[in-house]
PyMOL commands that place a pseudoatom at each C-alpha (Angstrom):
pseudoatom trace, name=CA, resn=UNK, resi=1, chain=A, elem=C, hetatm=0, pos=[113.064, 152.418, 156.413]
pseudoatom trace, name=CA, resn=UNK, resi=2, chain=A, elem=C, hetatm=0, pos=[111.353, 149.053, 156.106]
pseudoatom trace, name=CA, resn=UNK, resi=3, chain=A, elem=C, hetatm=0, pos=[112.885, 146.938, 153.738]
pseudoatom trace, name=CA, resn=UNK, resi=4, chain=A, elem=C, hetatm=0, pos=[110.491, 144.451, 151.559]
pseudoatom trace, name=CA, resn=UNK, resi=5, chain=A, elem=C, hetatm=0, pos=[109.597, 143.590, 148.098]
pseudoatom trace, name=CA, resn=UNK, resi=6, chain=A, elem=C, hetatm=0, pos=[106.705, 144.544, 146.218]
pseudoatom trace, name=CA, resn=UNK, resi=7, chain=A, elem=C, hetatm=0, pos=[105.394, 142.714, 143.012]
pseudoatom trace, name=CA, resn=UNK, resi=8, chain=A, elem=C, hetatm=0, pos=[103.592, 143.641, 140.324]
pseudoatom trace, name=CA, resn=UNK, resi=9, chain=A, elem=C, hetatm=0, pos=[102.373, 141.459, 138.086]
pseudoatom trace, name=CA, resn=UNK, resi=10, chain=A, elem=C, hetatm=0, pos=[104.234, 141.555, 134.797]
pseudoatom trace, name=CA, resn=UNK, resi=11, chain=A, elem=C, hetatm=0, pos=[102.041, 142.994, 132.194]
pseudoatom trace, name=CA, resn=UNK, resi=12, chain=A, elem=C, hetatm=0, pos=[103.315, 143.197, 128.204]
pseudoatom trace, name=CA, resn=UNK, resi=13, chain=A, elem=C, hetatm=0, pos=[102.308, 146.594, 126.587]
pseudoatom trace, name=CA, resn=UNK, resi=14, chain=A, elem=C, hetatm=0, pos=[100.639, 146.279, 123.676]
pseudoatom trace, name=CA, resn=UNK, resi=15, chain=A, elem=C, hetatm=0, pos=[100.946, 142.841, 123.277]
pseudoatom trace, name=CA, resn=UNK, resi=16, chain=A, elem=C, hetatm=0, pos=[98.078, 140.387, 122.086]
pseudoatom trace, name=CA, resn=UNK, resi=17, chain=A, elem=C, hetatm=0, pos=[98.946, 137.028, 123.912]
pseudoatom trace, name=CA, resn=UNK, resi=18, chain=A, elem=C, hetatm=0, pos=[95.657, 135.255, 121.767]
pseudoatom trace, name=CA, resn=UNK, resi=19, chain=A, elem=C, hetatm=0, pos=[96.345, 136.445, 118.617]
pseudoatom trace, name=CA, resn=UNK, resi=20, chain=A, elem=C, hetatm=0, pos=[99.959, 135.596, 118.720]
pseudoatom trace, name=CA, resn=UNK, resi=21, chain=A, elem=C, hetatm=0, pos=[99.415, 132.339, 120.094]
pseudoatom trace, name=CA, resn=UNK, resi=22, chain=A, elem=C, hetatm=0, pos=[97.102, 131.793, 117.147]
pseudoatom trace, name=CA, resn=UNK, resi=23, chain=A, elem=C, hetatm=0, pos=[99.409, 132.768, 114.684]
pseudoatom trace, name=CA, resn=UNK, resi=24, chain=A, elem=C, hetatm=0, pos=[102.260, 130.661, 115.895]
pseudoatom trace, name=CA, resn=UNK, resi=25, chain=A, elem=C, hetatm=0, pos=[99.932, 127.565, 116.794]
pseudoatom trace, name=CA, resn=UNK, resi=26, chain=A, elem=C, hetatm=0, pos=[98.514, 128.352, 113.012]
pseudoatom trace, name=CA, resn=UNK, resi=27, chain=A, elem=C, hetatm=0, pos=[102.079, 128.481, 111.333]
pseudoatom trace, name=CA, resn=UNK, resi=28, chain=A, elem=C, hetatm=0, pos=[103.103, 125.246, 113.362]
pseudoatom trace, name=CA, resn=UNK, resi=29, chain=A, elem=C, hetatm=0, pos=[100.373, 123.658, 112.247]
pseudoatom trace, name=CA, resn=UNK, resi=30, chain=A, elem=C, hetatm=0, pos=[100.256, 124.271, 108.584]
pseudoatom trace, name=CA, resn=UNK, resi=31, chain=A, elem=C, hetatm=0, pos=[104.253, 123.143, 108.528]
pseudoatom trace, name=CA, resn=UNK, resi=32, chain=A, elem=C, hetatm=0, pos=[102.916, 119.738, 110.374]
pseudoatom trace, name=CA, resn=UNK, resi=33, chain=A, elem=C, hetatm=0, pos=[100.160, 119.000, 107.618]
pseudoatom trace, name=CA, resn=UNK, resi=34, chain=A, elem=C, hetatm=0, pos=[102.589, 120.058, 104.756]
pseudoatom trace, name=CA, resn=UNK, resi=35, chain=A, elem=C, hetatm=0, pos=[105.203, 117.806, 106.113]
pseudoatom trace, name=CA, resn=UNK, resi=36, chain=A, elem=C, hetatm=0, pos=[102.799, 115.363, 107.024]
pseudoatom trace, name=CA, resn=UNK, resi=37, chain=A, elem=C, hetatm=0, pos=[101.455, 115.454, 103.390]
pseudoatom trace, name=CA, resn=UNK, resi=38, chain=A, elem=C, hetatm=0, pos=[105.323, 115.294, 101.798]
pseudoatom trace, name=CA, resn=UNK, resi=39, chain=A, elem=C, hetatm=0, pos=[105.560, 111.886, 103.541]
pseudoatom trace, name=CA, resn=UNK, resi=40, chain=A, elem=C, hetatm=0, pos=[102.114, 110.787, 101.864]
pseudoatom trace, name=CA, resn=UNK, resi=41, chain=A, elem=C, hetatm=0, pos=[103.713, 111.975, 98.603]
pseudoatom trace, name=CA, resn=UNK, resi=42, chain=A, elem=C, hetatm=0, pos=[107.171, 110.110, 99.010]
pseudoatom trace, name=CA, resn=UNK, resi=43, chain=A, elem=C, hetatm=0, pos=[106.275, 106.657, 98.138]
pseudoatom trace, name=CA, resn=UNK, resi=44, chain=A, elem=C, hetatm=0, pos=[104.436, 107.191, 95.529]
pseudoatom trace, name=CA, resn=UNK, resi=45, chain=A, elem=C, hetatm=0, pos=[106.980, 109.491, 93.625]
pseudoatom trace, name=CA, resn=UNK, resi=46, chain=A, elem=C, hetatm=0, pos=[107.361, 106.446, 90.919]
pseudoatom trace, name=CA, resn=UNK, resi=47, chain=A, elem=C, hetatm=0, pos=[104.050, 106.148, 90.499]
pseudoatom trace, name=CA, resn=UNK, resi=48, chain=A, elem=C, hetatm=0, pos=[102.322, 106.761, 86.694]
pseudoatom trace, name=CA, resn=UNK, resi=49, chain=A, elem=C, hetatm=0, pos=[99.147, 107.466, 88.278]
pseudoatom trace, name=CA, resn=UNK, resi=50, chain=A, elem=C, hetatm=0, pos=[99.470, 109.199, 91.594]
pseudoatom trace, name=CA, resn=UNK, resi=51, chain=A, elem=C, hetatm=0, pos=[96.736, 109.946, 94.138]
pseudoatom trace, name=CA, resn=UNK, resi=52, chain=A, elem=C, hetatm=0, pos=[95.824, 113.349, 95.748]
pseudoatom trace, name=CA, resn=UNK, resi=53, chain=A, elem=C, hetatm=0, pos=[95.778, 114.126, 99.197]
pseudoatom trace, name=CA, resn=UNK, resi=54, chain=A, elem=C, hetatm=0, pos=[94.214, 116.773, 101.159]
pseudoatom trace, name=CA, resn=UNK, resi=55, chain=A, elem=C, hetatm=0, pos=[94.622, 118.262, 104.443]
pseudoatom trace, name=CA, resn=UNK, resi=56, chain=A, elem=C, hetatm=0, pos=[92.827, 119.687, 107.361]
pseudoatom trace, name=CA, resn=UNK, resi=57, chain=A, elem=C, hetatm=0, pos=[93.793, 121.647, 110.423]
pseudoatom trace, name=CA, resn=UNK, resi=58, chain=A, elem=C, hetatm=0, pos=[91.785, 121.927, 113.484]
pseudoatom trace, name=CA, resn=UNK, resi=59, chain=A, elem=C, hetatm=0, pos=[92.366, 124.250, 115.767]
pseudoatom trace, name=CA, resn=UNK, resi=60, chain=A, elem=C, hetatm=0, pos=[90.080, 125.339, 118.608]
pseudoatom trace, name=CA, resn=UNK, resi=61, chain=A, elem=C, hetatm=0, pos=[90.650, 126.818, 121.942]
pseudoatom trace, name=CA, resn=UNK, resi=62, chain=A, elem=C, hetatm=0, pos=[90.539, 123.112, 123.685]
pseudoatom trace, name=CA, resn=UNK, resi=63, chain=A, elem=C, hetatm=0, pos=[92.304, 120.594, 120.970]
pseudoatom trace, name=CA, resn=UNK, resi=64, chain=A, elem=C, hetatm=0, pos=[94.409, 120.518, 117.782]
pseudoatom trace, name=CA, resn=UNK, resi=65, chain=A, elem=C, hetatm=0, pos=[94.655, 118.179, 115.174]
pseudoatom trace, name=CA, resn=UNK, resi=66, chain=A, elem=C, hetatm=0, pos=[96.299, 117.680, 111.818]
pseudoatom trace, name=CA, resn=UNK, resi=67, chain=A, elem=C, hetatm=0, pos=[94.775, 115.595, 109.223]
pseudoatom trace, name=CA, resn=UNK, resi=68, chain=A, elem=C, hetatm=0, pos=[95.757, 114.148, 105.930]
pseudoatom trace, name=CA, resn=UNK, resi=69, chain=A, elem=C, hetatm=0, pos=[93.707, 111.835, 103.533]
pseudoatom trace, name=CA, resn=UNK, resi=70, chain=A, elem=C, hetatm=0, pos=[93.719, 110.877, 100.266]
pseudoatom trace, name=CA, resn=UNK, resi=71, chain=A, elem=C, hetatm=0, pos=[91.006, 112.010, 97.837]
pseudoatom trace, name=CA, resn=UNK, resi=72, chain=A, elem=C, hetatm=0, pos=[88.750, 108.984, 97.131]
pseudoatom trace, name=CA, resn=UNK, resi=73, chain=A, elem=C, hetatm=0, pos=[88.049, 110.083, 93.807]
pseudoatom trace, name=CA, resn=UNK, resi=74, chain=A, elem=C, hetatm=0, pos=[88.069, 106.666, 92.247]
pseudoatom trace, name=CA, resn=UNK, resi=75, chain=A, elem=C, hetatm=0, pos=[91.067, 107.604, 90.039]
pseudoatom trace, name=CA, resn=UNK, resi=76, chain=A, elem=C, hetatm=0, pos=[93.689, 104.756, 89.099]
pseudoatom trace, name=CA, resn=UNK, resi=77, chain=A, elem=C, hetatm=0, pos=[95.927, 106.760, 91.937]
pseudoatom trace, name=CA, resn=UNK, resi=78, chain=A, elem=C, hetatm=0, pos=[93.304, 106.564, 94.249]
pseudoatom trace, name=CA, resn=UNK, resi=79, chain=A, elem=C, hetatm=0, pos=[92.732, 102.504, 93.923]
pseudoatom trace, name=CA, resn=UNK, resi=80, chain=A, elem=C, hetatm=0, pos=[96.472, 101.820, 93.274]
pseudoatom trace, name=CA, resn=UNK, resi=81, chain=A, elem=C, hetatm=0, pos=[96.742, 103.358, 96.742]
pseudoatom trace, name=CA, resn=UNK, resi=82, chain=A, elem=C, hetatm=0, pos=[94.125, 101.318, 98.357]
pseudoatom trace, name=CA, resn=UNK, resi=83, chain=A, elem=C, hetatm=0, pos=[95.354, 98.138, 97.104]
pseudoatom trace, name=CA, resn=UNK, resi=84, chain=A, elem=C, hetatm=0, pos=[98.899, 99.157, 97.852]
pseudoatom trace, name=CA, resn=UNK, resi=85, chain=A, elem=C, hetatm=0, pos=[98.649, 100.407, 101.507]
pseudoatom trace, name=CA, resn=UNK, resi=86, chain=A, elem=C, hetatm=0, pos=[96.379, 98.190, 102.726]
pseudoatom trace, name=CA, resn=UNK, resi=87, chain=A, elem=C, hetatm=0, pos=[96.977, 94.836, 100.709]
pseudoatom trace, name=CA, resn=UNK, resi=88, chain=A, elem=C, hetatm=0, pos=[95.261, 92.589, 99.237]
pseudoatom trace, name=CA, resn=UNK, resi=89, chain=A, elem=C, hetatm=0, pos=[94.638, 89.037, 100.443]
pseudoatom trace, name=CA, resn=UNK, resi=90, chain=A, elem=C, hetatm=0, pos=[95.596, 86.168, 97.884]
pseudoatom trace, name=CA, resn=UNK, resi=91, chain=A, elem=C, hetatm=0, pos=[93.041, 84.859, 95.586]
pseudoatom trace, name=CA, resn=UNK, resi=92, chain=A, elem=C, hetatm=0, pos=[92.600, 83.327, 92.239]
pseudoatom trace, name=CA, resn=UNK, resi=93, chain=A, elem=C, hetatm=0, pos=[92.984, 85.154, 89.014]
pseudoatom trace, name=CA, resn=UNK, resi=94, chain=A, elem=C, hetatm=0, pos=[91.578, 82.760, 85.917]
pseudoatom trace, name=CA, resn=UNK, resi=95, chain=A, elem=C, hetatm=0, pos=[91.507, 83.728, 82.246]
pseudoatom trace, name=CA, resn=UNK, resi=96, chain=A, elem=C, hetatm=0, pos=[88.536, 85.637, 81.601]
pseudoatom trace, name=CA, resn=UNK, resi=97, chain=A, elem=C, hetatm=0, pos=[87.548, 86.998, 77.813]
pseudoatom trace, name=CA, resn=UNK, resi=98, chain=A, elem=C, hetatm=0, pos=[90.512, 85.155, 76.131]
pseudoatom trace, name=CA, resn=UNK, resi=99, chain=A, elem=C, hetatm=0, pos=[89.938, 82.974, 73.171]
pseudoatom trace, name=CA, resn=UNK, resi=100, chain=A, elem=C, hetatm=0, pos=[92.741, 80.601, 74.193]
pseudoatom trace, name=CA, resn=UNK, resi=101, chain=A, elem=C, hetatm=0, pos=[91.392, 80.835, 77.977]
pseudoatom trace, name=CA, resn=UNK, resi=102, chain=A, elem=C, hetatm=0, pos=[95.440, 81.591, 79.053]
pseudoatom trace, name=CA, resn=UNK, resi=103, chain=A, elem=C, hetatm=0, pos=[96.834, 84.040, 81.130]
pseudoatom trace, name=CA, resn=UNK, resi=104, chain=A, elem=C, hetatm=0, pos=[99.596, 86.490, 80.797]
pseudoatom trace, name=CA, resn=UNK, resi=105, chain=A, elem=C, hetatm=0, pos=[101.347, 88.292, 83.469]
pseudoatom trace, name=CA, resn=UNK, resi=106, chain=A, elem=C, hetatm=0, pos=[104.565, 89.632, 83.436]
pseudoatom trace, name=CA, resn=UNK, resi=107, chain=A, elem=C, hetatm=0, pos=[107.116, 87.087, 84.848]
pseudoatom trace, name=CA, resn=UNK, resi=108, chain=A, elem=C, hetatm=0, pos=[109.927, 88.938, 86.432]
pseudoatom trace, name=CA, resn=UNK, resi=109, chain=A, elem=C, hetatm=0, pos=[107.838, 91.587, 88.015]
pseudoatom trace, name=CA, resn=UNK, resi=110, chain=A, elem=C, hetatm=0, pos=[109.427, 94.043, 90.391]
pseudoatom trace, name=CA, resn=UNK, resi=111, chain=A, elem=C, hetatm=0, pos=[107.719, 96.518, 92.854]
pseudoatom trace, name=CA, resn=UNK, resi=112, chain=A, elem=C, hetatm=0, pos=[108.228, 100.084, 93.187]
pseudoatom trace, name=CA, resn=UNK, resi=113, chain=A, elem=C, hetatm=0, pos=[108.065, 100.056, 97.198]
pseudoatom trace, name=CA, resn=UNK, resi=114, chain=A, elem=C, hetatm=0, pos=[109.232, 97.341, 100.048]
pseudoatom trace, name=CA, resn=UNK, resi=115, chain=A, elem=C, hetatm=0, pos=[106.654, 96.893, 103.113]
pseudoatom trace, name=CA, resn=UNK, resi=116, chain=A, elem=C, hetatm=0, pos=[107.273, 99.085, 105.855]
pseudoatom trace, name=CA, resn=UNK, resi=117, chain=A, elem=C, hetatm=0, pos=[109.078, 101.654, 104.078]
pseudoatom trace, name=CA, resn=UNK, resi=118, chain=A, elem=C, hetatm=0, pos=[108.161, 104.682, 102.972]
pseudoatom trace, name=CA, resn=UNK, resi=119, chain=A, elem=C, hetatm=0, pos=[110.713, 104.597, 100.010]
pseudoatom trace, name=CA, resn=UNK, resi=120, chain=A, elem=C, hetatm=0, pos=[109.565, 104.507, 96.379]
pseudoatom trace, name=CA, resn=UNK, resi=121, chain=A, elem=C, hetatm=0, pos=[111.821, 102.900, 93.478]
pseudoatom trace, name=CA, resn=UNK, resi=122, chain=A, elem=C, hetatm=0, pos=[111.740, 102.576, 89.713]
pseudoatom trace, name=CA, resn=UNK, resi=123, chain=A, elem=C, hetatm=0, pos=[110.097, 98.919, 89.540]
pseudoatom trace, name=CA, resn=UNK, resi=124, chain=A, elem=C, hetatm=0, pos=[109.404, 96.904, 86.299]
pseudoatom trace, name=CA, resn=UNK, resi=125, chain=A, elem=C, hetatm=0, pos=[106.637, 95.428, 84.595]
pseudoatom trace, name=CA, resn=UNK, resi=126, chain=A, elem=C, hetatm=0, pos=[109.212, 92.685, 83.539]
pseudoatom trace, name=CA, resn=UNK, resi=127, chain=A, elem=C, hetatm=0, pos=[109.507, 91.834, 79.940]
pseudoatom trace, name=CA, resn=UNK, resi=128, chain=A, elem=C, hetatm=0, pos=[109.453, 88.100, 79.870]
pseudoatom trace, name=CA, resn=UNK, resi=129, chain=A, elem=C, hetatm=0, pos=[105.968, 87.166, 80.178]
pseudoatom trace, name=CA, resn=UNK, resi=130, chain=A, elem=C, hetatm=0, pos=[104.370, 83.867, 81.767]
pseudoatom trace, name=CA, resn=UNK, resi=131, chain=A, elem=C, hetatm=0, pos=[101.637, 82.283, 80.088]
pseudoatom trace, name=CA, resn=UNK, resi=132, chain=A, elem=C, hetatm=0, pos=[99.252, 79.801, 81.685]
pseudoatom trace, name=CA, resn=UNK, resi=133, chain=A, elem=C, hetatm=0, pos=[95.823, 78.389, 81.545]
pseudoatom trace, name=CA, resn=UNK, resi=134, chain=A, elem=C, hetatm=0, pos=[95.797, 77.385, 85.476]
pseudoatom trace, name=CA, resn=UNK, resi=135, chain=A, elem=C, hetatm=0, pos=[94.453, 80.056, 87.827]
pseudoatom trace, name=CA, resn=UNK, resi=136, chain=A, elem=C, hetatm=0, pos=[97.188, 82.095, 89.868]
pseudoatom trace, name=CA, resn=UNK, resi=137, chain=A, elem=C, hetatm=0, pos=[97.012, 83.127, 93.275]
pseudoatom trace, name=CA, resn=UNK, resi=138, chain=A, elem=C, hetatm=0, pos=[97.805, 86.392, 93.514]
pseudoatom trace, name=CA, resn=UNK, resi=139, chain=A, elem=C, hetatm=0, pos=[98.054, 89.169, 96.335]
pseudoatom trace, name=CA, resn=UNK, resi=140, chain=A, elem=C, hetatm=0, pos=[99.901, 92.365, 97.321]
pseudoatom trace, name=CA, resn=UNK, resi=141, chain=A, elem=C, hetatm=0, pos=[101.401, 92.428, 100.733]
pseudoatom trace, name=CA, resn=UNK, resi=142, chain=A, elem=C, hetatm=0, pos=[100.030, 95.682, 102.603]
pseudoatom trace, name=CA, resn=UNK, resi=143, chain=A, elem=C, hetatm=0, pos=[102.711, 98.409, 102.644]
pseudoatom trace, name=CA, resn=UNK, resi=144, chain=A, elem=C, hetatm=0, pos=[101.284, 100.277, 105.426]
pseudoatom trace, name=CA, resn=UNK, resi=145, chain=A, elem=C, hetatm=0, pos=[102.134, 103.868, 104.299]
pseudoatom trace, name=CA, resn=UNK, resi=146, chain=A, elem=C, hetatm=0, pos=[99.625, 105.275, 106.460]
pseudoatom trace, name=CA, resn=UNK, resi=147, chain=A, elem=C, hetatm=0, pos=[100.064, 103.128, 109.752]
pseudoatom trace, name=CA, resn=UNK, resi=148, chain=A, elem=C, hetatm=0, pos=[103.997, 104.240, 109.043]
pseudoatom trace, name=CA, resn=UNK, resi=149, chain=A, elem=C, hetatm=0, pos=[102.976, 107.949, 108.750]
pseudoatom trace, name=CA, resn=UNK, resi=150, chain=A, elem=C, hetatm=0, pos=[100.870, 108.094, 111.735]
pseudoatom trace, name=CA, resn=UNK, resi=151, chain=A, elem=C, hetatm=0, pos=[103.502, 105.927, 113.783]
pseudoatom trace, name=CA, resn=UNK, resi=152, chain=A, elem=C, hetatm=0, pos=[106.169, 108.617, 112.917]
pseudoatom trace, name=CA, resn=UNK, resi=153, chain=A, elem=C, hetatm=0, pos=[104.301, 111.650, 113.508]
pseudoatom trace, name=CA, resn=UNK, resi=154, chain=A, elem=C, hetatm=0, pos=[102.522, 110.848, 116.764]
pseudoatom trace, name=CA, resn=UNK, resi=155, chain=A, elem=C, hetatm=0, pos=[104.979, 112.047, 118.939]
pseudoatom trace, name=CA, resn=UNK, resi=156, chain=A, elem=C, hetatm=0, pos=[106.821, 114.339, 116.673]
pseudoatom trace, name=CA, resn=UNK, resi=157, chain=A, elem=C, hetatm=0, pos=[103.524, 116.459, 116.375]
pseudoatom trace, name=CA, resn=UNK, resi=158, chain=A, elem=C, hetatm=0, pos=[103.504, 116.939, 119.841]
pseudoatom trace, name=CA, resn=UNK, resi=159, chain=A, elem=C, hetatm=0, pos=[107.088, 118.254, 119.925]
pseudoatom trace, name=CA, resn=UNK, resi=160, chain=A, elem=C, hetatm=0, pos=[106.072, 120.497, 117.234]
pseudoatom trace, name=CA, resn=UNK, resi=161, chain=A, elem=C, hetatm=0, pos=[103.493, 122.040, 118.931]
pseudoatom trace, name=CA, resn=UNK, resi=162, chain=A, elem=C, hetatm=0, pos=[105.537, 122.335, 122.213]
pseudoatom trace, name=CA, resn=UNK, resi=163, chain=A, elem=C, hetatm=0, pos=[108.188, 124.104, 120.064]
pseudoatom trace, name=CA, resn=UNK, resi=164, chain=A, elem=C, hetatm=0, pos=[105.393, 126.705, 118.881]
pseudoatom trace, name=CA, resn=UNK, resi=165, chain=A, elem=C, hetatm=0, pos=[104.516, 127.041, 122.670]
pseudoatom trace, name=CA, resn=UNK, resi=166, chain=A, elem=C, hetatm=0, pos=[108.265, 128.081, 123.591]
pseudoatom trace, name=CA, resn=UNK, resi=167, chain=A, elem=C, hetatm=0, pos=[108.279, 130.530, 120.527]
pseudoatom trace, name=CA, resn=UNK, resi=168, chain=A, elem=C, hetatm=0, pos=[105.194, 132.205, 122.054]
pseudoatom trace, name=CA, resn=UNK, resi=169, chain=A, elem=C, hetatm=0, pos=[106.668, 132.374, 126.139]
pseudoatom trace, name=CA, resn=UNK, resi=170, chain=A, elem=C, hetatm=0, pos=[109.892, 133.713, 124.223]
pseudoatom trace, name=CA, resn=UNK, resi=171, chain=A, elem=C, hetatm=0, pos=[108.258, 136.098, 122.400]
pseudoatom trace, name=CA, resn=UNK, resi=172, chain=A, elem=C, hetatm=0, pos=[106.120, 137.179, 125.288]
pseudoatom trace, name=CA, resn=UNK, resi=173, chain=A, elem=C, hetatm=0, pos=[109.175, 137.408, 127.920]
pseudoatom trace, name=CA, resn=UNK, resi=174, chain=A, elem=C, hetatm=0, pos=[110.966, 139.837, 125.406]
for i in range(1, 174): cmd.bond("trace and resi %d" % i, "trace and resi %d" % (i + 1))
show_as sticks, trace
zoom trace
């Protein structure tokens, strides 16, 4: 009797691999965009006028993308988000429509966010005001929320999708 080894392809019975992969990938993508959207909500939690965000999952046979963006609907929250995220270059502010040509602004203002973080604080308009006839140079240092979130998620996104593939492989090999 000859000894030998005969190999047969391993085929899972009644297993729809394409459907299982699609479901697992869609689940992973849904989780990723929800977590990214939550990261966008973190720095604006303490804001009175909050921007809204939309999500989009692009899932094809050759690529996957997760997209979260602010809805630019012209609202106060949307305008404020752009100013704070991207910053505003210093510029002069002179009094307008003031009978005495005087500027009035809070002198003890505390921002609700800090550049380089996604944290949100209470902040304060202050209770003391400053009055001046001279133009004031103001600006907002960019908080770069979008850049921070993108940097945080570029590697995490790939890792989350890889975990989904591992789950599919584990399920397939049962």
